[in-house]
Wavefront OBJ file of the C-alpha trace (Angstrom):
o trace
v -9.518 -13.646 -5.258
v -10.405 -13.886 -8.921
v -7.730 -13.123 -11.437
v -9.670 -13.594 -14.647
v -11.373 -10.624 -16.204
v -15.054 -10.519 -17.044
v -15.238 -11.693 -20.649
v -18.568 -9.931 -21.020
v -16.694 -6.644 -20.869
v -14.758 -7.554 -23.998
v -11.379 -7.964 -22.303
v -9.228 -11.081 -22.510
v -8.717 -13.254 -19.405
v -5.859 -12.194 -17.168
v -3.501 -15.154 -16.773
v -2.549 -16.238 -13.296
v 0.923 -15.507 -11.998
v 3.060 -18.637 -12.076
v 3.573 -20.389 -8.752
v 6.816 -19.326 -7.131
v 8.421 -16.745 -4.871
v 8.060 -13.023 -5.549
v 9.130 -9.786 -3.911
v 6.141 -7.774 -2.690
v 5.396 -4.680 -0.663
v 2.461 -4.146 1.673
v 0.351 -1.303 0.281
v -3.168 -1.439 1.733
v -5.170 -2.580 4.745
v -8.926 -2.434 5.268
v -10.627 -2.913 8.635
v -13.569 -5.305 8.077
v -14.864 -5.208 11.636
v -16.324 -8.304 13.292
v -17.066 -10.991 10.728
v -18.981 -14.252 11.015
v -17.100 -17.435 10.159
v -16.914 -21.136 10.856
v -14.317 -23.328 12.538
v -14.757 -27.084 12.778
v -18.439 -26.701 11.929
v -19.086 -24.085 14.595
v -19.926 -20.455 13.934
v -17.235 -18.119 15.163
v -16.961 -14.340 15.228
v -13.842 -12.270 15.158
v -12.127 -9.165 13.874
v -10.867 -9.369 10.325
v -8.804 -7.256 7.966
v -7.983 -7.397 4.277
v -4.403 -6.644 3.290
v -3.050 -5.970 -0.177
v 0.440 -6.591 -1.524
v 2.035 -5.045 -4.588
v 4.257 -7.241 -6.743
v 7.484 -5.432 -7.603
v 8.245 -7.420 -10.760
v 4.845 -8.509 -12.079
v 2.807 -6.095 -14.163
v -0.450 -5.797 -16.043
v -0.212 -6.447 -19.777
v -0.095 -3.325 -21.895
v -0.257 -2.827 -25.616
v 0.662 -5.877 -27.691
v 0.949 -7.868 -24.473
v 4.045 -5.990 -23.314
v 4.033 -5.584 -19.498
v 3.045 -2.078 -18.411
v 5.568 -1.258 -15.701
v 3.375 1.591 -14.442
v 0.645 -0.895 -13.440
v 1.900 -3.528 -10.975
v -0.102 -6.635 -10.195
v -1.436 -6.816 -6.645
v -2.867 -9.575 -4.473
v -5.030 -9.473 -1.369
v -5.511 -11.688 1.676
v -8.224 -11.933 4.340
v -6.672 -12.154 7.800
v -8.320 -12.882 11.142
v -7.006 -10.946 14.119
v -6.388 -12.719 17.415
v -5.444 -11.053 20.682
v -1.964 -12.021 21.870
v -1.759 -14.748 19.229
v 1.545 -16.446 18.524
v 0.312 -18.510 15.620
v -1.859 -18.138 12.534
v -1.564 -16.091 9.371
v -1.435 -12.701 11.089
v 1.410 -13.764 13.366
v 3.355 -15.304 10.488
v 2.820 -12.328 8.188
v 3.825 -9.828 10.882
v 7.008 -11.780 11.642
v 7.923 -11.806 7.945
v 7.167 -8.123 7.398
v 8.491 -6.824 10.710
v 10.877 -9.369 12.258
v 12.225 -6.828 14.754
v 8.724 -6.009 16.014
v 9.214 -2.309 15.319
v 5.536 -1.734 14.458
v 4.095 -4.072 17.106
v 1.378 -5.413 14.821
v 0.150 -1.986 13.702
v -1.002 -2.789 10.163
v -1.687 0.835 9.219
v 1.846 1.807 10.213
v 3.277 -1.150 8.296
v 1.325 -0.065 5.210
v 2.647 3.488 5.489
v 6.172 2.032 5.674
v 5.464 -0.130 2.593
v 7.184 -3.043 4.286
v 8.600 -5.666 1.899
v 8.532 -9.455 2.021
v 9.000 -12.510 -0.144
v 5.625 -14.017 -1.052
v 5.067 -17.643 -1.946
v 2.392 -17.711 -4.637
v 0.352 -20.807 -5.413
v -2.234 -21.484 -8.107
v -5.432 -22.940 -6.665
v -7.784 -25.526 -8.122
v -9.640 -22.797 -10.013
v -6.460 -21.737 -11.762
v -6.156 -18.515 -9.796
v -3.015 -17.343 -8.084
v -2.929 -16.373 -4.422
v -0.370 -15.548 -1.770
v 0.046 -18.568 0.464
v 2.782 -17.404 2.829
v 5.377 -14.690 3.462
v 9.042 -14.798 4.372
v 11.401 -12.079 5.492
v 13.789 -10.300 3.158
v 17.382 -11.605 3.264
v 20.045 -9.097 4.243
v 21.344 -7.228 1.208
v 18.349 -8.157 -0.945
v 17.158 -5.007 -2.723
v 13.467 -4.580 -3.559
v 12.132 -1.797 -5.808
v 10.046 0.931 -4.215
v 6.260 0.609 -4.462
v 4.153 2.774 -6.753
v 0.591 1.676 -5.903
v -1.201 4.283 -3.800
v -1.254 3.197 -0.156
v -4.623 2.997 1.583
v -5.666 2.385 5.178
v -9.288 2.221 6.302
v -10.086 2.100 10.016
v -13.693 1.678 11.160
v -12.846 3.518 14.387
v -11.811 6.550 12.348
v -13.345 6.123 8.871
v -12.166 8.321 6.030
v -14.788 8.902 3.327
v -12.117 9.786 0.772
v -10.624 6.323 1.247
v -14.054 4.686 1.330
v -14.816 6.097 -2.110
v -11.793 4.239 -3.506
v -12.316 0.906 -1.731
v -13.186 -2.034 -4.011
v -16.904 -2.848 -4.011
v -16.452 -6.373 -2.646
v -14.604 -4.941 0.361
v -17.369 -2.368 0.902
v -19.810 -5.289 0.938
v -17.766 -7.128 3.591
v -17.531 -3.989 5.721
v -21.233 -3.158 5.450
v -22.243 -6.740 6.305
v -20.112 -6.895 9.442
v -21.702 -7.770 12.776
v -22.735 -4.539 14.476
v -25.336 -5.489 17.073
v -27.148 -8.680 18.027
v -30.530 -7.009 17.475
v -29.768 -5.575 14.040
v -29.892 -7.540 10.777
v -26.885 -7.357 8.437
v -26.605 -4.251 6.280
v -26.225 -4.854 2.555
v -24.062 -2.543 0.482
v -25.598 -1.728 -2.893
v -23.022 -1.224 -5.639
v -23.251 1.896 -7.754
v -23.901 1.532 -11.468
v -20.253 2.328 -12.194
v -19.002 -0.269 -9.690
v -21.300 -2.924 -11.128
v -19.632 -2.547 -14.513
v -16.144 -3.134 -13.164
v -14.641 -6.596 -13.203
v -14.198 -7.864 -9.615
v -10.442 -8.276 -9.945
v -9.362 -4.796 -10.941
v -7.984 -2.003 -8.842
v -6.042 1.008 -10.019
v -2.789 2.426 -8.746
v -4.834 5.437 -7.664
v -7.117 3.225 -5.596
v -9.836 2.846 -8.182
v -12.728 0.465 -7.810
v -12.567 -3.299 -8.174
v -11.365 -6.294 -6.217
v -7.746 -6.936 -5.557
v -6.272 -9.519 -7.838
v -4.553 -7.307 -10.341
v -4.099 -3.619 -11.051
v -6.426 -2.266 -13.688
v -6.576 0.931 -15.660
v -10.090 1.881 -14.640
v -10.643 5.330 -13.178
v -11.656 5.998 -9.619
v -15.319 5.805 -8.710
v -16.226 8.782 -6.547
v -19.610 7.665 -5.227
v -20.342 5.404 -2.320
v -23.750 4.224 -3.468
v -26.202 3.242 -0.757
v -26.725 0.492 1.782
v -29.973 -1.150 2.768
v -31.098 -2.683 6.042
v -34.063 -4.928 5.252
v -36.471 -2.442 3.587
v -34.789 0.673 4.900
v -32.548 2.433 2.411
v -29.674 4.623 3.502
v -28.788 7.302 0.999
v -25.269 8.007 -0.138
v -25.443 11.280 1.768
v -25.374 9.243 4.984
v -22.216 7.703 6.380
v -22.216 4.264 4.702
v -20.249 2.368 7.304
l 1 2 3 4 5 6 7 8 9 10 11 12 13 14 15 16 17 18 19 20 21 22 23 24 25 26 27 28 29 30 31 32 33 34 35 36 37 38 39 40 41 42 43 44 45 46 47 48 49 50 51 52 53 54 55 56 57 58 59 60 61 62 63 64 65 66 67 68 69 70 71 72 73 74 75 76 77 78 79 80 81 82 83 84 85 86 87 88 89 90 91 92 93 94 95 96 97 98 99 100 101 102 103 104 105 106 107 108 109 110 111 112 113 114 115 116 117 118 119 120 121 122 123 124 125 126 127 128 129 130 131 132 133 134 135 136 137 138 139 140 141 142 143 144 145 146 147 148 149 150 151 152 153 154 155 156 157 158 159 160 161 162 163 164 165 166 167 168 169 170 171 172 173 174 175 176 177 178 179 180 181 182 183 184 185 186 187 188 189 190 191 192 193 194 195 196 197 198 199 200 201 202 203 204 205 206 207 208 209 210 211 212 213 214 215 216 217 218 219 220 221 222 223 224 225 226 227 228 229 230 231 232 233 234 235 236 237 238 239 240
C-alpha cells in the first residue's frame, strides 16, 4: 500500500501518517475471488477481499500544505475469508466493527452502514503507513460522518458502474483470480488514463488509483481490456 506519489508526475511525495490510533469508517469492499497465496512455504488458495477505511481526521494536503478537509486520507487492507473462522484478521476486524454481530460478517452491509472503528496505524520498513489492527469504538465516543463515496463490488453480481471506478491494481487482482484449473490467469491491461495515475490515489468519487490516500484525480470511465495468453478481450466484453 504505497503512500508516496510518483515523482515523475511532478507531485511531491505524500508523507506517511504518523503511527498511532485514528478514528476510521469502513467505506469500500471489493470481492477479489479466489486468490493464490502461500502459507509456511505451501501454496494455498482462498477467497479474498480488499477493504478500504476512511480516516475522519487525516486529510490530503491542499494549497500551501493546508489540509483539504474535503479529501480524507484512506487506507486499504487485503483480507482472507475463512468459513466459520474465529481467528485471523477478518474475525478481528468484524468484532471491532460489529461487536454485536448485527451484520453477521456481511461486508457489503457493513460498508453501507459506514461502520466506525479505531485503527492502529504503523509505519513499515519502507516508511509507508498501514492499518495494523482495529478496535471497537468506546461508548460515547463521537466519530464524524464519512464523505468518501461508498463502493461494494461483488463478483457474483458485478456492477460495471462500480468496476469503472475501481483502482487499477484491484482490477488486476480481480482479473488474475483463479477461475478454472484448465484456464491460465487473465491479465488486466490498464487504460492509458489509468497508467498515468499514481498507484496510491483514489478520489472521493471513486476515481482511479490504489488506496493509500485520496487524490483529486477525476474518475476514469473506461475498463480497458484483459488478455488471456494471446487472446484479447475488448472493453465491450464483461471484463471480470
